[in-house]
TORMI-867104 format. One record per residue (C-alpha): residue in three letters; residue number from 1; x, y, z negated. Coordinates in steps of 0.5 Angstrom, whole numbers. Each point is the difference from the previous one (the first is absolute). Layout:
BEGIN
+-------+-------+-------+-------+-------+
! tilum ! votor !     X !     Y !     Z !
+-------+-------+-------+-------+-------+
!   Ala !   NUM !     X !     Y !     Z !
...
+-------+-------+-------+-------+-------+
% end
This chain:
BEGIN
+-------+-------+-------+-------+-------+
! tilum ! votor !     X !     Y !     Z !
+-------+-------+-------+-------+-------+
!   Met !     1 !    92 !    22 !  -125 !
!   Pro !     2 !     5 !     0 !     6 !
!   Met !     3 !    -1 !    -5 !     5 !
!   Asp !     4 !     5 !    -6 !     0 !
!   Pro !     5 !     5 !     1 !     6 !
!   Ile !     6 !    -1 !    -7 !     2 !
!   Tyr !     7 !    -7 !     2 !     2 !
!   Ile !     8 !     2 !     6 !     4 !
!   Ile !     9 !     5 !    -4 !     4 !
!   Leu !    10 !    -6 !    -5 !     2 !
!   Ile !    11 !    -5 !     6 !     1 !
!   Val !    12 !     6 !     3 !     5 !
!   Leu !    13 !     1 !    -7 !     3 !
!   Ala !    14 !    -7 !    -1 !     1 !
!   Ala !    15 !    -1 !     7 !     3 !
!   Leu !    16 !     6 !    -1 !     5 !
!   Ala !    17 !    -3 !    -7 !     2 !
!   Val !    18 !    -6 !     3 !     2 !
!   Val !    19 !     3 !     5 !     4 !
!   Gly !    20 !     5 !    -4 !     3 !
!   Gly !    21 !    -6 !    -5 !     2 !
!   Phe !    22 !    -4 !     6 !     3 !
!   Ile !    23 !     6 !     2 !     4 !
!   Trp !    24 !     1 !    -7 !     3 !
!   Leu !    25 !    -7 !    -1 !     2 !
!   Leu !    26 !     0 !     7 !     3 !
!   Ile !    27 !     6 !    -2 !     4 !
!   Trp !    28 !    -3 !    -7 !     2 !
!   Ala !    29 !    -6 !     4 !     2 !
!   Ile !    30 !     4 !     5 !     5 !
!   Lys !    31 !     4 !    -6 !     3 !
!   Arg !    32 !    -7 !    -3 !     1 !
!   Ile !    33 !    -2 !     6 !     4 !
!   Glu !    34 !     2 !    -2 !     8 !
!   Ile !    35 !     2 !     7 !     3 !
!   Pro !    36 !    -2 !    -1 !     8 !
!   Thr !    37 !     5 !     0 !     5 !
!   Gln !    38 !    -1 !     5 !     6 !
!   Glu !    39 !    -2 !    -6 !     4 !
!   Glu !    40 !    -5 !    -2 !    -4 !
!   Ile !    41 !    -3 !     7 !    -1 !
!   Gly !    42 !     0 !     1 !     8 !
!   Lys !    43 !    -4 !    -7 !     0 !
!   Arg !    44 !    -5 !     3 !    -5 !
!   Lys !    45 !    -1 !     6 !     4 !
!   Gly !    46 !    -1 !    -4 !     6 !
!   Arg !    47 !    -5 !    -4 !    -3 !
!   Tyr !    48 !    -4 !     6 !    -2 !
!   Gly !    49 !     0 !     3 !     6 !
!   Glu !    50 !    -2 !    -7 !     4 !
!   Thr !    51 !    -6 !     0 !    -5 !
!   Tyr !    52 !    -2 !     7 !     1 !
!   Ile !    53 !     0 !    -1 !     8 !
!   Ala !    54 !    -3 !    -7 !    -1 !
!   Thr !    55 !    -6 !     4 !    -3 !
!   Val !    56 !     0 !     5 !     5 !
!   Leu !    57 !    -1 !    -5 !     5 !
!   Lys !    58 !    -5 !    -3 !    -3 !
!   Asn !    59 !    -4 !     6 !     0 !
!   Cys !    60 !     1 !     0 !     8 !
!   Met !    61 !    -3 !    -7 !     1 !
!   Gln !    62 !    -7 !    -1 !     3 !
!   Ala !    63 !    -4 !    -7 !     0 !
!   Gly !    64 !     4 !    -6 !     2 !
!   Asp !    65 !     7 !     3 !    -1 !
!   Thr !    66 !     5 !    -3 !    -4 !
!   Leu !    67 !     6 !     3 !    -3 !
!   Leu !    68 !     6 !    -5 !    -2 !
!   Asn !    69 !     6 !     3 !    -5 !
!   Asn !    70 !     7 !    -2 !     0 !
!   Val !    71 !     0 !    -5 !     5 !
!   Ile !    72 !     6 !    -4 !     2 !
!   Leu !    73 !     1 !    -3 !     7 !
!   Ser !    74 !     6 !    -5 !     1 !
!   Asp !    75 !     2 !    -4 !     6 !
!   Pro !    76 !     0 !    -7 !    -2 !
!   His !    77 !     6 !    -1 !     5 !
!   Ser !    78 !     5 !     5 !    -3 !
!   Asp !    79 !     1 !     4 !    -7 !
!   Leu !    80 !    -3 !     6 !     3 !
!   Ser !    81 !    -6 !     3 !    -4 !
!   Val !    82 !    -3 !     6 !    -1 !
!   Glu !    83 !    -5 !     3 !    -5 !
!   Ile !    84 !    -5 !     5 !     2 !
!   Asp !    85 !    -3 !     5 !    -5 !
!   His !    86 !    -7 !     0 !     3 !
!   Ile !    87 !    -4 !    -3 !     6 !
!   Leu !    88 !    -7 !     2 !     1 !
!   Leu !    89 !    -4 !    -4 !     5 !
!   Ser !    90 !    -6 !     4 !     3 !
!   Arg !    91 !    -4 !     0 !     6 !
!   Arg !    92 !     4 !     7 !     1 !
!   Gly !    93 !     6 !    -4 !     1 !
!   Ile !    94 !     5 !    -3 !    -5 !
!   Phe !    95 !     4 !     5 !    -4 !
!   Val !    96 !     7 !    -2 !    -2 !
!   Val !    97 !     2 !     5 !    -6 !
!   Glu !    98 !     7 !     2 !    -3 !
!   Thr !    99 !    -1 !     4 !    -6 !
!   Lys !   100 !     5 !     4 !    -3 !
!   Asn !   101 !     0 !     3 !    -7 !
!   Arg !   102 !     6 !     5 !     0 !
!   Ser !   103 !     1 !     7 !    -3 !
!   Gly !   104 !     3 !     6 !     2 !
!   Asp !   105 !     0 !     3 !     8 !
!   Ile !   106 !     0 !    -6 !     5 !
!   Tyr !   107 !     3 !     2 !     7 !
!   Gly !   108 !    -1 !    -5 !     6 !
!   Asn !   109 !    -3 !    -1 !     6 !
!   Asp !   110 !    -2 !    -6 !     5 !
!   Glu !   111 !     7 !    -1 !     3 !
!   Ala !   112 !     5 !     1 !    -6 !
!   Glu !   113 !     3 !    -7 !    -2 !
!   Arg !   114 !     1 !     3 !    -7 !
!   Trp !   115 !    -5 !     5 !    -4 !
!   Ile !   116 !     3 !     5 !    -6 !
!   Gln !   117 !    -3 !     1 !    -7 !
!   Ile !   118 !     2 !     7 !    -3 !
!   Leu !   119 !    -1 !     0 !    -8 !
!   Gly !   120 !     0 !     6 !    -4 !
!   Asp !   121 !     4 !     6 !     2 !
!   Gly !   122 !     2 !    -4 !     6 !
!   Ser !   123 !     7 !    -2 !    -3 !
!   Ile !   124 !    -3 !    -7 !     0 !
!   Arg !   125 !    -1 !    -4 !     6 !
!   His !   126 !    -1 !    -7 !     2 !
!   Glu !   127 !    -1 !    -3 !     7 !
!   Phe !   128 !    -5 !    -6 !     1 !
!   Tyr !   129 !    -2 !    -4 !     6 !
!   Ser !   130 !    -5 !     3 !     5 !
!   Pro !   131 !    -7 !    -3 !    -3 !
!   Val !   132 !    -3 !     2 !     7 !
!   Lys !   133 !     5 !    -5 !     3 !
!   Gln !   134 !    -1 !    -5 !    -6 !
!   Ser !   135 !    -8 !     0 !     1 !
!   Ile !   136 !     1 !    -1 !     8 !
!   Ala !   137 !     4 !    -6 !    -1 !
!   His !   138 !    -5 !    -3 !    -5 !
!   Ala !   139 !    -6 !     2 !     5 !
!   Lys !   140 !     3 !    -4 !     5 !
!   Lys !   141 !     1 !    -6 !    -4 !
!   Val !   142 !    -8 !     1 !    -2 !
!   Ser !   143 !    -1 !     0 !     7 !
!   Tyr !   144 !     4 !    -6 !     2 !
!   Val !   145 !    -4 !    -4 !    -6 !
!   Thr !   146 !    -7 !     2 !     2 !
!   Lys !   147 !     1 !     1 !     7 !
!   Cys !   148 !    -3 !     6 !     0 !
!   Lys !   149 !     2 !     6 !     4 !
!   Val !   150 !    -4 !     6 !    -4 !
!   Val !   151 !     5 !     0 !    -6 !
!   Phe !   152 !     2 !     7 !    -3 !
!   Pro !   153 !     6 !     1 !    -4 !
!   Leu !   154 !    -1 !     6 !    -5 !
!   Val !   155 !     4 !     3 !    -6 !
!   Ala !   156 !    -3 !     3 !    -6 !
!   Phe !   157 !     4 !     4 !    -5 !
!   Ala !   158 !    -4 !     0 !    -6 !
!   Lys !   159 !     2 !     6 !    -3 !
!   Gly !   160 !    -2 !     4 !     6 !
!   Asn !   161 !     6 !     3 !     1 !
!   Thr !   162 !     0 !     0 !     8 !
!   Gln !   163 !     1 !     7 !     2 !
!   His !   164 !     7 !    -1 !     2 !
!   Ile !   165 !    -1 !    -6 !     4 !
!   Val !   166 !    -1 !     0 !     8 !
!   Ser !   167 !    -4 !    -6 !     1 !
!   Glu !   168 !    -6 !    -3 !     4 !
!   Ile !   169 !    -2 !    -5 !    -5 !
!   Thr !   170 !     3 !     2 !    -7 !
!   Phe !   171 !    -6 !     3 !    -4 !
!   Asp !   172 !    -1 !     2 !    -7 !
!   Pro !   173 !    -6 !    -4 !    -4 !
!   Leu !   174 !    -6 !     5 !     3 !
!   Gly !   175 !     3 !     0 !     7 !
!   Leu !   176 !     1 !    -8 !     0 !
!   Cys !   177 !    -7 !    -1 !    -2 !
!   Arg !   178 !    -3 !     5 !     6 !
!   Tyr !   179 !     5 !    -3 !     5 !
!   Ile !   180 !    -3 !    -7 !    -1 !
!   Gln !   181 !    -8 !     3 !    -1 !
!   Lys !   182 !     1 !     3 !     7 !
!   Arg !   183 !     1 !    -6 !     4 !
!   Thr !   184 !    -5 !    -3 !     4 !
!   Asp !   185 !    -1 !    -8 !     0 !
!   Val !   186 !     4 !    -4 !     4 !
!   Leu !   187 !    -1 !    -7 !    -2 !
!   Ser !   188 !    -6 !    -4 !     0 !
!   Glu !   189 !    -1 !    -4 !    -7 !
!   Arg !   190 !     2 !    -6 !     4 !
!   Glu !   191 !     7 !     3 !     1 !
!   Leu !   192 !     1 !     3 !    -7 !
!   Ser !   193 !    -2 !    -7 !    -3 !
!   Ala !   194 !     5 !    -4 !     5 !
!   Ala !   195 !     5 !     5 !    -2 !
!   Leu !   196 !    -1 !     0 !    -8 !
!   Ser !   197 !     0 !    -8 !     1 !
!   Arg !   198 !     7 !     0 !     3 !
!   Leu !   199 !     3 !     5 !    -4 !
!   Gln !   200 !    -3 !    -4 !    -7 !
!   Asn !   201 !     3 !    -6 !     3 !
!   Cys !   202 !     7 !     3 !     1 !
!   Met !   203 !     0 !     3 !    -7 !
!   Ala !   204 !    -2 !    -7 !    -3 !
!   His !   205 !     6 !    -3 !     4 !
!   Ser !   206 !     5 !     6 !    -2 !
!   Val !   207 !     5 !     0 !    -5 !
!   Ser !   208 !    -1 !     2 !    -7 !
!   Ala !   209 !     2 !     7 !    -3 !
!   Glu !   210 !     6 !    -2 !    -3 !
!   Glu !   211 !     2 !    -4 !     6 !
!   His !   212 !    -1 !     7 !     4 !
!   Lys !   213 !     4 !     3 !    -5 !
!   Arg !   214 !     6 !    -5 !     1 !
!   Asn !   215 !    -1 !     1 !     8 !
!   Val !   216 !     1 !     7 !    -1 !
!   Gln !   217 !     6 !     0 !    -4 !
!   Lys !   218 !     3 !    -5 !     5 !
!   Lys !   219 !    -1 !     4 !     6 !
!   Tyr !   220 !     2 !     7 !    -3 !
!   Gly !   221 !     4 !    -2 !    -6 !
!   Glu !   222 !    -4 !     4 !    -5 !
+-------+-------+-------+-------+-------+
% end
């Protein structure tokens, strides 16, 4: 017995409704997916590199050492603030480490203001501010806050791509650890404790990460 045309139409309409609902749900799900921007991708890579170097530094530590990560130090009388990737306080000195997690070939030296990153076949080229000068500036700030003279600025490239870099203070992860471990003690326990106390006091009165970001945007327009 042939099916009533009305039932056929209802079945077709129901099928179309199901397909339409599925397509709507698919479109809704796609819209919910947030595609990260290049800036967000860069920040994620930076955080991964910093986490990795923090682990490397932990392996360099000896009894009594203190490792501080993502330290913000600010001047209460101005909008100036700095964010330092790592500070390792040790009897061997205070090590201020700037971490980079850039891919490709990196070219730079201790004197250059701008360094160069080359990707792929060489057609992609980026310039960035010298991490050496950045680390030196951070070390001066740490030295001022802690009233300690034996503060060492260091730069670590998490990917180990330092073969084109001419620098006395820039290392791959293994080189960074070796540099720190070969240092001899230069601080007494009392001096180290005093430096840590001064640093923590400054950190406690520094701006938040959000305020630091606004300071950077205000200063550099970024």
